[in-house]
LODREN-37795 format. One line per 3 residues: number of its first residue (from 0); their letters; for each residue x, y, z of C-alpha. Coordinates in Angstrom, 1 decimal, padded with zeros to 4 digits. Example, Ala and Ser with C-alpha at 12.3 -4.5 7.8 and 13.67 -1.06 7.14 Angstrom:
0> as> 012.3 -004.5 007.8; 013.7 -001.1 007.1
This chain:
0> min> -191.0 -188.9 071.1; -194.5 -190.6 071.1; -197.6 -188.6 070.8
3> qkg> -200.0 -190.6 072.9; -203.1 -189.0 071.4; -202.1 -189.1 067.8
6> kif> -200.0 -191.0 065.3; -197.2 -188.4 064.8; -193.7 -189.5 065.5
9> vnt> -190.4 -187.5 065.3; -187.2 -189.4 065.8; -185.0 -186.9 067.7
12> tld> -182.3 -189.3 069.0; -179.2 -190.3 067.2; -179.2 -194.0 066.4
15> fkv> -176.6 -195.3 064.0; -178.5 -198.5 063.4; -181.6 -196.5 062.3
18> lki> -179.4 -194.2 060.2; -177.9 -197.3 058.5; -181.4 -198.5 057.7
21> vik> -182.5 -195.1 056.4; -179.4 -195.0 054.2; -179.9 -198.5 053.0
24> rnw> -183.6 -197.8 052.0; -183.1 -194.4 050.5; -179.6 -194.5 048.9
27> ywc> -181.1 -194.6 045.4; -182.7 -191.2 046.0; -179.3 -189.8 046.6
30> vli> -177.9 -191.4 043.5; -180.9 -190.2 041.5; -180.6 -186.6 042.7
33> sli> -176.9 -186.6 042.0; -177.5 -188.0 038.5; -180.3 -185.5 037.7
36> lgi> -178.3 -182.5 039.0; -175.1 -183.7 037.2; -177.1 -184.0 033.9
39> laf> -178.5 -180.5 034.4; -175.1 -179.1 035.2; -173.6 -180.8 032.2
42> syv> -176.4 -179.7 029.9; -176.2 -176.1 031.1; -172.4 -176.0 030.6
45> ryt> -172.7 -177.8 027.2; -175.5 -175.6 025.8; -174.7 -172.2 027.3
48> kpi> -172.7 -169.9 025.1; -169.3 -169.2 026.9; -168.4 -165.6 027.7
51> yes> -164.7 -164.5 027.7; -163.3 -161.5 029.4; -160.1 -159.6 028.5
54> kml> -158.6 -157.0 030.9; -156.1 -154.3 030.7; -154.6 -152.3 033.6
57> iqi> -153.6 -148.7 032.7; -152.3 -145.8 034.7; -153.6 -142.4 033.8
60> nse> -151.2 -139.4 034.2; -149.8 -136.3 032.5; -146.9 -134.0 033.1
63> nqg> -145.5 -130.7 031.9; -141.8 -130.5 031.9; -141.9 -127.1 030.3
66> adv> -143.8 -125.6 033.2; -141.3 -127.2 035.6; -138.3 -125.7 033.7
69> lgf> -139.8 -122.2 033.6; -140.9 -122.4 037.2; -144.5 -121.4 036.8
72> aea> -147.8 -123.3 037.6; -149.5 -125.1 034.7; -152.6 -123.2 033.7
75> rsd> -154.3 -126.2 032.2; -155.7 -128.9 034.5; -155.4 -132.6 033.8
78> gsi> -158.9 -133.2 035.3; -159.9 -135.7 037.9; -159.5 -139.4 037.5
81> ake> -163.3 -139.7 037.6; -163.6 -137.6 034.4; -161.1 -139.9 032.7
84> iel> -163.1 -143.0 033.8; -166.3 -141.5 032.5; -164.5 -140.8 029.2
87> lrs> -163.5 -144.4 029.0; -167.1 -145.5 029.6; -168.6 -143.0 027.1
90> qml> -170.5 -144.1 024.1; -168.6 -141.6 021.9; -165.2 -143.2 022.7
93> fek> -166.7 -146.7 022.4; -168.0 -145.9 018.9; -164.5 -144.8 017.9
96> avq> -163.1 -148.1 019.2; -165.7 -150.1 017.3; -165.0 -148.2 014.1
99> nlp> -161.3 -149.3 014.3; -162.2 -153.0 014.3; -163.3 -155.2 011.4
102> ltv> -166.9 -155.2 012.5; -168.7 -153.8 009.5; -169.7 -157.4 008.7
105> shy> -170.3 -159.9 011.4; -170.0 -163.7 010.7; -171.9 -166.4 012.5
108> akg> -172.2 -170.2 012.5; -175.7 -171.2 013.7; -175.8 -174.7 015.2
111> efl> -178.6 -176.8 016.5; -178.4 -175.2 020.0; -175.8 -172.4 019.9
114> tet> -174.8 -169.7 017.5; -171.1 -169.1 017.3; -169.6 -165.6 016.5
117> lyk> -166.8 -166.1 013.9; -164.6 -163.1 014.6; -161.4 -163.4 012.7
120> qns> -162.1 -167.1 012.3; -164.3 -167.0 009.3; -163.4 -168.6 006.0
123> vsi> -165.2 -165.9 004.1; -164.1 -162.3 003.5; -166.8 -159.7 002.8
126> dpv> -166.1 -156.2 001.4; -169.3 -154.2 001.4; -168.8 -151.8 -001.5
129> llk> -172.2 -150.2 -001.5; -175.3 -150.7 000.6; -178.3 -149.3 -001.2
132> dss> -181.0 -150.0 001.3; -180.3 -149.2 005.0; -183.1 -151.3 006.2
135> lfg> -181.0 -154.4 005.4; -178.8 -153.6 008.4; -179.2 -156.5 010.9
138> vpi> -180.8 -158.9 008.4; -179.2 -162.4 008.4; -177.7 -163.2 005.0
141> yls> -177.1 -167.0 004.7; -174.3 -168.4 002.6; -174.1 -172.0 001.5
144> vde> -172.5 -174.2 -001.1; -174.5 -175.0 -004.2; -172.4 -177.2 -006.4
147> ekv> -169.4 -175.0 -007.3; -171.2 -171.8 -006.6; -172.2 -169.9 -003.5
150> lmr> -175.9 -169.5 -002.7; -176.8 -166.3 -000.9; -180.3 -166.1 000.6
153> fnh> -182.1 -163.8 003.0; -185.6 -162.6 003.9; -186.3 -158.9 003.6
156> kgv> -189.6 -157.4 004.4; -191.3 -160.8 004.2; -189.9 -161.7 000.8
159> dyn> -187.3 -164.4 000.3; -184.3 -163.6 -002.0; -181.8 -166.1 -003.5
162> ykf> -178.7 -165.3 -005.5; -176.1 -167.6 -006.9; -172.6 -166.4 -007.8
165> ipn> -169.1 -167.6 -008.4; -166.8 -167.4 -005.4; -164.3 -164.4 -005.3
168> slv> -166.5 -162.2 -007.4; -168.5 -159.0 -007.1; -172.2 -159.6 -006.1
171> qtp> -174.7 -157.0 -007.3; -178.3 -157.0 -006.0; -181.0 -154.3 -005.9
174> ffk> -180.0 -153.9 -002.2; -176.3 -153.9 -002.1; -173.1 -154.5 -004.0
177> mrv> -170.3 -156.4 -002.3; -167.3 -158.6 -003.0; -167.4 -162.1 -001.5
180> dil> -164.1 -163.9 -001.3; -163.9 -167.5 -000.1; -160.6 -167.8 001.7
183> nwn> -160.8 -171.6 002.2; -163.3 -173.4 000.1; -163.1 -176.7 001.9
186> qfk> -163.5 -175.1 005.3; -166.4 -173.1 004.0; -168.1 -176.2 002.6
189> tns> -167.6 -178.0 006.0; -168.9 -175.0 008.0; -171.9 -174.4 005.8
192> snn> -172.8 -178.2 005.9; -172.4 -178.6 009.6; -174.0 -175.3 010.6
195> kyy> -176.0 -172.4 009.1; -173.4 -169.9 008.0; -174.6 -166.3 007.8
198> ivl> -173.4 -162.7 007.8; -175.0 -159.5 009.2; -174.3 -156.0 007.9
201> ned> -173.8 -153.7 010.9; -174.6 -150.0 011.4; -171.9 -148.5 013.5
204> kvl> -174.1 -146.8 016.1; -176.5 -149.7 016.5; -173.6 -152.1 016.8
207> ann> -171.8 -149.9 019.4; -175.0 -149.7 021.4; -175.4 -153.5 021.3
210> lhs> -171.8 -154.2 022.2; -171.4 -151.4 024.9; -173.0 -153.6 027.6
213> gls> -169.9 -155.8 027.7; -167.6 -152.9 028.7; -166.7 -152.4 032.4
216> vsl> -164.3 -149.7 033.7; -163.3 -149.8 037.3; -161.0 -147.7 039.5
219> vdn> -158.3 -149.8 041.1; -156.3 -147.2 043.0; -157.2 -143.5 043.1
222> nak> -153.8 -142.5 044.4; -151.9 -144.3 041.8; -154.6 -143.4 039.2
225> tve> -154.8 -147.0 038.0; -157.9 -148.1 036.1; -158.9 -151.6 034.9
228> vay> -160.7 -151.8 031.5; -162.4 -155.0 030.8; -164.6 -156.3 028.0
231> rss> -166.8 -159.5 027.8; -167.7 -161.2 024.6; -168.5 -164.7 023.3
234> spq> -165.4 -164.3 021.1; -162.1 -164.2 023.1; -160.3 -162.4 020.3
237> lat> -163.0 -159.8 020.0; -162.8 -159.1 023.7; -159.1 -158.6 023.5
240> dmv> -159.2 -156.4 020.4; -162.0 -154.3 021.9; -160.0 -153.5 025.0
243> ksl> -156.9 -152.6 023.0; -158.8 -150.4 020.6; -160.7 -148.6 023.4
246> vsn> -157.5 -147.8 025.3; -155.6 -146.8 022.2; -158.4 -144.3 021.3
249> ffn> -158.5 -143.0 024.8; -154.8 -142.3 024.9; -154.9 -140.4 021.6
252> yde> -158.1 -138.5 022.5; -156.8 -137.6 025.9; -153.5 -136.2 024.6
255> dln> -155.3 -134.2 021.8; -157.8 -132.8 024.3; -155.2 -131.6 026.7
258> kes> -153.1 -129.9 024.0; -156.0 -128.2 022.3; -156.4 -125.4 024.9
261> adn> -152.7 -124.3 024.7; -152.8 -124.5 020.9; -155.8 -122.1 020.8
264> ild> -154.0 -119.6 023.1; -150.8 -119.8 021.0; -152.9 -119.1 017.8
267> fin> -154.4 -116.0 019.5; -151.0 -114.7 020.5; -149.6 -115.3 017.1
270> qql> -152.5 -113.4 015.5; -151.9 -110.4 017.8; -148.2 -110.5 017.1
273> dsl> -148.7 -110.4 013.4; -150.9 -107.4 013.7; -148.5 -105.6 016.0
276> tqe> -145.6 -106.4 013.7; -147.3 -104.5 010.9; -148.3 -101.6 013.1
279> lsv> -144.7 -101.4 014.5; -143.3 -101.4 011.0; -145.7 -098.6 010.0
282> skd> -144.7 -096.6 013.1; -141.0 -096.8 012.3; -141.5 -095.9 008.7
285> sim> -143.6 -092.9 009.6; -140.9 -091.5 011.9; -138.2 -092.1 009.4
288> yyq> -140.3 -090.5 006.6; -141.2 -087.5 008.8; -137.6 -086.9 009.8
291> rre> -136.5 -087.0 006.2; -139.3 -084.8 005.0; -138.9 -082.2 007.8
294> nit> -135.2 -082.6 007.9; -135.2 -083.3 011.7; -132.0 -085.2 012.5
297> npe> -131.8 -084.5 016.3; -135.1 -084.6 018.3; -133.4 -083.8 021.5
300> ylt> -134.1 -080.1 021.1; -137.7 -080.8 022.1; -138.6 -079.6 025.5
303> ssv> -137.8 -082.6 027.6; -140.1 -081.9 030.5; -143.2 -081.2 028.4
306> ask> -142.6 -084.1 026.2; -142.0 -086.4 029.1; -145.2 -085.5 030.8
309> mek> -147.1 -085.6 027.6; -145.7 -089.0 026.8; -146.6 -090.3 030.2
312> lka> -150.2 -089.0 029.9; -150.5 -090.4 026.4; -149.3 -093.8 027.6
315> een> -151.8 -093.7 030.5; -154.6 -092.6 028.1; -153.7 -095.4 025.7
318> nal> -153.4 -097.9 028.5; -156.8 -096.8 029.8; -158.3 -097.0 026.3
321> eem> -156.8 -100.5 025.9; -158.2 -101.6 029.2; -161.6 -100.2 028.2
324> rvl> -161.4 -102.1 024.9; -160.5 -105.3 026.7; -163.4 -104.9 029.2
327> etv> -165.8 -104.4 026.2; -164.4 -107.6 024.7; -164.9 -109.5 028.0
330> kkk> -168.4 -108.2 028.2; -169.3 -109.3 024.7; -167.7 -112.7 025.1
333> ieg> -169.7 -113.6 028.2; -173.0 -112.5 026.8; -175.1 -115.2 025.3
336> npn> -173.9 -118.8 025.6; -170.1 -118.9 025.3; -168.3 -122.2 025.3
339> sld> -165.3 -123.1 027.4; -162.8 -122.2 024.6; -164.3 -118.7 024.2
342> vyr> -164.0 -118.1 027.9; -160.5 -119.5 028.1; -159.3 -117.1 025.4
345> lip> -160.2 -114.2 027.6; -157.5 -115.1 030.1; -154.4 -114.0 028.1
348> iii> -156.0 -110.7 026.9; -156.4 -109.5 030.5; -152.8 -110.4 031.4
351> gks> -150.9 -107.3 032.5; -154.0 -105.2 033.0; -154.6 -103.3 036.2
354> yes> -157.7 -105.4 036.9; -156.1 -108.7 036.1; -156.4 -109.9 039.7
357> sln> -160.0 -108.8 039.9; -161.2 -110.6 036.7; -158.8 -113.5 036.3
360> qqi> -160.2 -115.6 039.2; -163.8 -114.9 038.0; -163.1 -115.9 034.4
363> qel> -161.2 -119.0 035.5; -164.1 -120.1 037.7; -166.6 -119.4 034.8
366> yel> -164.3 -121.5 032.5; -164.3 -124.4 035.0; -168.1 -124.3 035.3
369> iee> -168.6 -124.3 031.6; -166.0 -127.1 031.1; -167.7 -129.1 033.8
372> ked> -171.1 -128.7 032.1; -169.6 -129.7 028.7; -168.0 -132.8 030.3
375> llf> -171.2 -133.7 032.0; -173.1 -133.5 028.7; -171.1 -136.5 027.5
378> qvt> -172.9 -138.5 030.2; -176.4 -137.1 030.6; -179.0 -135.2 028.6
381> pqn> -179.4 -131.4 028.7; -182.6 -131.8 030.7; -180.7 -133.5 033.6
384> eki> -181.0 -131.8 037.0; -177.2 -131.5 037.3; -177.1 -129.6 034.0
387> skl> -179.8 -127.2 035.3; -177.8 -126.6 038.5; -174.6 -125.9 036.6
390> egr> -176.4 -123.5 034.2; -177.7 -121.6 037.3; -174.2 -121.4 038.7
393> iqv> -172.8 -120.3 035.3; -175.4 -117.5 035.1; -174.6 -116.2 038.5
396> rke> -170.9 -116.2 037.7; -171.6 -114.3 034.4; -173.6 -111.7 036.3
399> nid> -170.8 -111.3 038.8; -168.3 -110.8 036.0; -170.7 -108.3 034.3
402> evv> -171.0 -106.3 037.6; -167.2 -106.2 037.9; -166.8 -105.1 034.3
405> vll> -169.3 -102.3 034.8; -167.6 -101.2 038.0; -164.1 -101.3 036.3
408> ssr> -165.4 -099.5 033.3; -166.8 -096.7 035.4; -163.5 -096.3 037.3
411> ike> -161.4 -096.3 034.1; -163.7 -093.7 032.5; -163.2 -091.5 035.6
414> kla> -159.5 -092.1 035.3; -159.5 -091.4 031.6; -161.4 -088.1 032.1
417> iir> -158.7 -087.0 034.6; -155.9 -088.0 032.2; -157.5 -086.2 029.3
420> kdl> -158.0 -083.1 031.4; -154.3 -083.1 032.3; -153.4 -084.0 028.8
423> aei> -155.4 -081.0 027.5; -153.5 -078.7 029.7; -150.2 -080.2 028.6
426> eel> -151.2 -080.1 025.0; -152.1 -076.5 025.3; -148.7 -075.8 026.6
429> yfk> -147.2 -078.2 024.1; -148.9 -076.5 021.1; -146.8 -073.6 021.9
432> lpe> -143.7 -075.7 020.9; -142.8 -076.0 017.3; -145.2 -078.1 015.3
435> kqm> -142.5 -080.3 014.0; -141.3 -081.3 017.5; -144.9 -082.1 018.5
438> els> -145.5 -084.4 015.5; -142.3 -086.2 015.9; -143.0 -086.8 019.6
441> rlm> -146.4 -088.2 018.7; -144.9 -090.6 016.2; -142.3 -091.7 018.8
444> nik> -145.0 -092.4 021.4; -146.9 -094.6 019.0; -143.8 -096.6 018.2
447> eln> -142.9 -097.1 021.8; -146.4 -098.2 022.7; -146.4 -100.8 019.9
450> eky> -142.9 -102.1 021.0; -144.1 -102.5 024.5; -147.1 -104.7 023.5
453> fsl> -145.0 -106.6 021.0; -142.4 -107.4 023.7; -145.1 -108.5 026.1
456> ltd> -146.9 -110.8 023.7; -143.6 -112.3 022.5; -142.7 -113.2 026.1
459> krv> -146.1 -114.9 026.5; -145.7 -116.8 023.3; -142.3 -118.2 024.4
462> vys> -143.8 -119.2 027.8; -146.8 -121.1 026.2; -144.7 -122.6 023.4
465> isn> -142.3 -124.1 025.9; -145.2 -125.2 028.1; -146.9 -126.9 025.2
468> agy> -143.8 -128.5 023.9; -143.0 -129.8 027.4; -146.5 -131.4 027.8
471> std> -146.7 -135.1 027.3; -149.2 -137.8 028.4; -147.7 -140.3 030.8
474> nki> -150.5 -142.8 030.4; -149.1 -146.3 030.8; -150.2 -149.8 030.1
477> lnd> -149.4 -151.8 033.3; -150.9 -155.1 032.2; -151.7 -155.6 028.6
480> avv> -154.8 -157.4 027.4; -154.3 -161.0 026.3; -156.6 -163.4 024.5
483> pnq> -158.4 -165.4 027.3; -158.4 -169.2 027.0; -160.9 -169.8 029.8
486> svf> -164.5 -168.5 029.9; -165.7 -166.4 032.8; -169.3 -167.5 032.2
489> pkv> -170.5 -170.1 032.7; -168.1 -170.9 035.5; -167.7 -174.7 034.9
492> gmi> -166.1 -175.4 038.2; -168.6 -173.4 040.2; -171.5 -174.9 038.4
495> yga> -170.4 -178.5 038.9; -169.4 -177.6 042.5; -172.9 -176.1 043.0
498> alf> -174.5 -179.3 041.5; -172.3 -181.4 043.9; -173.2 -179.2 046.8
501> lsi> -176.9 -179.3 046.0; -176.9 -183.1 045.5; -175.1 -183.6 048.8
504> sls> -177.4 -181.1 050.5; -180.6 -182.6 049.1; -179.4 -186.1 049.8
507> ili> -178.6 -185.2 053.4; -182.0 -183.4 053.6; -183.9 -186.4 052.3
510> lll> -182.0 -188.8 054.6; -182.6 -186.4 057.5; -186.3 -186.1 056.8
513> ryl> -186.5 -189.9 056.4; -184.6 -190.3 059.7; -186.7 -187.9 061.6
516> afn> -189.9 -189.5 060.2; -188.5 -193.0 060.8; -191.5 -194.6 062.6
519> ein> -190.7 -198.3 062.4; -189.5 -200.6 065.2; -186.1 -201.8 064.1
522> qls> -184.3 -203.6 066.9; -185.4 -205.1 070.2; -183.6 -202.4 072.0
525> dlk> -185.9 -199.8 070.3; -188.9 -201.7 071.3; -187.8 -201.9 075.0
528> tli> -187.8 -198.1 075.2; -191.4 -197.9 073.9; -193.2 -200.6 076.0
531> pds> -194.5 -200.3 079.6; -192.2 -201.5 082.4; -194.7 -204.1 083.3
534> vgv> -194.4 -205.9 079.9; -191.8 -208.6 079.6; -189.6 -209.4 076.6
537> lgs> -189.3 -213.0 075.4; -186.9 -212.3 072.5; -186.5 -211.7 068.9
540> ipl> -187.1 -213.9 065.8; -184.8 -213.5 062.8; -186.1 -212.7 059.4
543> vkn> -187.2 -215.7 057.3; -187.0 -215.5 053.5; -190.4 -216.9 052.7
546> kad> -191.6 -217.0 049.1; -195.1 -218.0 050.1; -197.8 -215.3 050.7
549> hsi> -198.7 -216.8 054.1; -196.9 -217.9 057.3; -195.4 -221.4 057.3
552> lvv> -193.9 -223.9 059.8; -190.2 -224.0 059.4; -188.6 -225.1 062.7
555> dkn> -189.0 -228.8 061.9; -187.2 -228.6 058.6; -183.9 -227.7 060.2
558> prs> -183.9 -228.1 064.0; -180.4 -226.8 064.3; -181.0 -223.6 062.4
561> mis> -180.8 -220.1 064.0; -184.6 -219.7 063.6; -185.1 -222.9 065.6
564> eaf> -182.7 -221.7 068.3; -184.6 -218.4 068.4; -187.9 -220.1 069.2
567> rtv> -186.1 -222.3 071.7; -185.0 -219.2 073.5; -188.6 -217.9 073.5
570> rtn> -189.7 -221.3 074.9; -187.1 -221.1 077.6; -188.0 -217.5 078.5
573> lsf> -191.6 -218.5 078.8; -190.7 -220.9 081.6; -189.4 -217.9 083.6
576> vkn> -192.7 -216.0 083.1; -194.9 -218.5 084.8; -194.8 -222.1 086.0
579> dir> -197.1 -224.6 084.4; -198.2 -222.5 081.5; -201.2 -224.2 079.8
582> tit> -202.6 -221.5 077.5; -200.8 -218.9 075.3; -202.5 -216.2 073.2
585> vts> -200.5 -214.6 070.4; -201.8 -211.3 069.0; -200.5 -208.1 067.3
588> tvs> -201.7 -204.6 066.5; -202.4 -205.1 062.8; -202.3 -207.9 060.3
591> geg> -198.9 -208.7 058.7; -196.8 -208.5 061.8; -196.3 -212.3 061.8
594> ktf> -198.4 -213.5 064.8; -199.4 -216.7 062.9; -195.8 -217.4 062.1
597> ivl> -194.9 -217.1 065.8; -197.9 -219.3 066.7; -197.0 -222.1 064.3
600> nla> -193.3 -222.2 065.0; -193.6 -221.7 068.8; -196.1 -224.6 068.9
603> gii> -193.8 -226.6 066.7; -190.7 -226.1 068.9; -192.7 -226.9 072.1
606> ams> -194.2 -230.0 070.4; -190.7 -231.1 069.4; -189.7 -231.0 073.1
609> gkk> -192.2 -233.7 073.8; -195.3 -231.8 074.9; -198.7 -232.2 073.3
612> vlv> -199.7 -228.9 071.8; -202.9 -227.7 070.2; -203.0 -224.6 067.9
615> vdl> -206.3 -222.8 067.7; -207.0 -220.2 064.9; -209.3 -217.6 066.4
618> dmr> -208.7 -215.0 063.6; -212.0 -215.9 061.9; -211.9 -212.8 059.7
621> rpv> -208.6 -213.7 058.1; -207.8 -217.4 058.8; -204.2 -218.4 057.9
624> vhk> -203.2 -221.3 060.2; -204.5 -224.0 057.9; -202.5 -222.5 055.0
627> glg> -199.3 -222.6 057.0; -199.9 -226.3 057.8; -201.1 -227.2 054.4
630> ann> -204.7 -228.3 055.5; -208.2 -227.4 054.5; -210.5 -225.0 056.3
633> nkg> -213.8 -226.7 055.7; -214.6 -227.0 059.4; -213.1 -225.2 062.3
636> msn> -213.6 -223.1 065.4; -216.5 -221.2 063.9; -218.4 -224.5 063.5
639> lla> -217.3 -225.7 067.0; -218.3 -222.5 068.7; -221.7 -222.6 067.0
642> rlc> -222.1 -226.1 068.3; -222.4 -227.5 064.8; -219.9 -230.2 065.4
645> eke> -217.7 -231.8 068.0; -214.1 -231.0 068.7; -213.0 -234.4 067.3
648> dvi> -214.5 -233.3 064.0; -212.3 -230.2 063.7; -209.0 -231.2 065.3
651> qks> -206.4 -231.9 062.5; -202.9 -233.5 062.7; -199.8 -231.7 061.5
654> riq> -196.6 -233.2 060.2; -195.0 -232.8 063.6; -195.8 -235.4 066.2
657> nld> -197.7 -234.0 069.2; -198.8 -230.9 067.2; -202.5 -230.7 066.4
660> fis> -204.5 -227.7 065.2; -208.0 -226.4 064.7; -208.5 -224.0 061.8
663> agp> -210.8 -221.0 061.9; -213.4 -222.6 059.8; -215.8 -220.8 057.5
666> ipp> -216.0 -217.1 058.2; -219.1 -216.4 060.3; -221.2 -213.3 060.3
669> nps> -220.7 -212.8 064.0; -217.1 -213.8 065.1; -217.1 -211.6 068.2
672> eli> -220.3 -213.1 069.6; -218.9 -216.6 069.1; -215.7 -215.9 070.9
675> lgs> -217.4 -214.0 073.7; -219.9 -216.8 074.3; -219.8 -219.4 077.1
678> rfd> -219.0 -222.1 074.6; -215.5 -220.7 074.2; -214.8 -221.0 077.9
681> eli> -216.0 -224.6 077.9; -213.7 -225.4 075.0; -210.7 -224.0 076.7
684> eef> -211.2 -226.3 079.6; -211.7 -229.3 077.3; -208.5 -228.3 075.4
687> kea> -206.5 -228.1 078.6; -207.6 -231.5 079.6; -206.5 -233.1 076.3
690> ydm> -203.2 -231.1 075.7; -200.2 -229.9 077.6; -200.2 -226.5 075.8
693> vif> -202.9 -224.6 073.9; -201.8 -221.7 071.7; -204.4 -219.4 070.3
696> dnp> -203.8 -217.3 067.1; -205.7 -214.2 068.3; -207.2 -211.5 066.0
699> pvg> -205.2 -208.2 065.8; -206.3 -206.1 068.8; -205.6 -202.9 067.0
702> ivs> -208.3 -203.8 064.5; -211.0 -205.7 066.5; -211.8 -205.6 070.2
705> dgi> -212.9 -209.2 070.7; -209.2 -210.3 070.9; -208.9 -208.5 074.2
708> qvl> -211.2 -210.9 075.9; -209.1 -213.9 074.8; -206.0 -212.3 076.2
711> rka> -207.7 -212.2 079.6; -208.3 -216.0 079.6; -204.7 -216.9 078.6
714> dvp> -201.9 -217.7 081.1; -199.4 -215.8 079.0; -200.5 -213.2 076.3
717> iyv> -197.8 -212.7 073.7; -197.8 -209.4 071.7; -196.0 -209.6 068.4
720> frs> -194.2 -206.7 066.7; -192.5 -207.0 063.3; -189.1 -205.3 062.7
723> nys> -189.1 -202.7 060.0; -192.9 -203.0 059.7; -194.6 -202.2 063.0
726> krh> -194.9 -198.5 063.7; -193.7 -197.2 067.0; -197.0 -195.8 067.9
729> fse> -198.3 -199.4 067.9; -196.8 -199.7 071.4; -199.5 -197.3 072.6
732> klf> -201.9 -200.3 072.5; -199.7 -202.0 075.0; -200.2 -199.1 077.4
735> dis> -203.9 -199.5 077.1; -203.8 -203.3 077.5; -201.4 -203.2 080.5
738> eik> -203.9 -201.0 082.4; -206.5 -203.9 082.3; -206.3 -205.5 085.7
741> elk> -207.3 -208.9 084.6; -204.4 -209.0 082.1; -201.1 -210.3 083.5
744> nin> -197.9 -211.7 082.3; -198.0 -209.7 079.0; -194.8 -210.4 076.9
747> ivl> -193.6 -209.3 073.6; -191.7 -210.9 070.7; -190.0 -209.0 067.9
750> nav> -190.4 -210.8 064.7; -188.4 -210.6 061.4; -185.3 -209.0 062.7
753> dak> -182.7 -208.5 060.0; -179.8 -210.7 061.1; -177.2 -208.7 059.2
756> sst> -177.9 -205.5 061.0; -178.9 -207.0 064.4; -176.4 -207.0 067.3
759> ygy> -178.9 -208.8 069.6; -179.6 -212.4 070.1; -178.1 -214.9 067.7
762> gyg> -177.3 -212.9 064.6; -180.0 -214.9 062.8; -180.0 -215.4 059.1
765> nyy> -181.7 -217.7 056.6; -183.5 -220.5 058.2; -181.6 -223.0 056.0
768> sed> -178.2 -222.0 057.4; -176.5 -224.0 060.0; -174.9 -222.8 063.2
């Protein structure tokens, strides 16, 4: 669209001819952008250290065949998959994995742009025997060849140190003592000459902290309990070894951790059984010794009813005392800050007690809370908010247990008081029996009580032994880690693809902006859409390849050329504009659009038809006509209009018969006043009497206003536009001119049309070519 008030133009229509011109003019920008982005992409890929990733897919699971065989629920919990994932991510497990790899000494080859990590690829073996100064951790120690020896140099605390030694020998310095073995001397010489070969002594914790960022653990399927463990490193072998070491340590740690609880319970039961075995043996020996000493061979003579009641009460008393002892044990254990193992050990000692159902759930929940706190401490600091919340819940649970213990103790004491009261009454009766019977009965009661607890603990040991023997980890490696042969960063294909996409996008953007901002008149069809309806079109003139810096006359050199035919077409079209045309004025918006070229060659083609033609150069500010005809400009229209000479003095002959011309003459200080004076009107009439056609080379009307007056006095004003040069808003001047009532028969000519891209007229080319 055209902004009539300004000079802003936006090309909003699709024109393939314009698009072709835009591409032809700006293709090199597309090539340049593609070349720059291609070089940048290549440089980035070439000088960016590649990162490799090795992955392993594992399935985390555990089973207890012993619990299934015995038909009881497993007391131990395998834990959620989230806990296992956090264990895999933990710094503690990662440090174990790092310690299992040969990373005590790191080897590097420092090039001009990149530093390569030589993991299991180095030609040097370092065995650090003793490090005397821990501040040497992380300091680069360079190794190079010096004749037949190895030169070791490093900078420590601002001081340079150099040591020479024979290969495969023990190196002793004030800082360390190590053995340096050159595995391949030729390769070492090549590496040290092409790059700077150096080693770094690593501290396990610092190294683990530096390498931990490359680890990633992600849950693949929660139901299947599948986890993907991946590690990224600049060394593909290191990435693979790190994943394998981490998973291996995890499997071992997980199995040991799950068996630890059952092992602790079995140790406790075995300790109790050992104690009861001794007590039971003492009880049996006491009965046997007493029977022999007192010569009691048949204890059935004891009063069965009294003995039975007394035995029952004694058993109840012992049972109550044992329960009191256990409650005291529970109370002491939960006081202070017990760990999960201490709490878990309370579970078996309350088995079989009357209050087992009351305390078992409470102790189990306390154990789970403490275990959850201990697991969480692997991930966060003790000051974390989650730890504070867990400690609060643990304290509440301990207080609940303490209240239960107090209540149970009170009840057992009441029960024990009643039992002792009944027992006192029975004993009072029992003391009336023979003393020997009473003593024997007491010994028998102790033995039976020990046998009862021994049998109970033996059963529990069998249960936990079978359970522990049946437990096994079912962790599986579904996809093993392999050494990657392609890097994950930088992604070469993606980078080159992005460079290609950007180059295409930027090229399209540039072409689009150039297309939208295309403000030049290209073809005659474009020009027709911009001019007023009242303005006629005489035709288009093909582009002339002119090496001169001014317009020249060309139609006479090859009358059968396309350029000559184009001017003949313009001459023919002029006959349809008006009959008996005597004066023609040729103008343009600005200089450089080729109005003088149109004047010279149109005059030449008319003169070649037999008419007598006069060309008058009125562009006194930039006279060119005389240059195009190879004449001088000593005298001309400026002299004639100033009445300094006669017209015979300024009219010059051209090389074409019937074609005369008057140059502009010396540049006057007041060209507008000369043209607008009465003398100019007189000269027009005189020219018309002497010539059949008078053609005026008018000044550009977009620059000076005096050219408008000349247009009024001509029979046919011709307005010249130049293809690929004139701006589209130049047509605005035609709208202004066409509104002048005195101006009629305005016509346009499009000059310098590219014959190769033109589909109009004659497909003009070089003016030397033949039809």
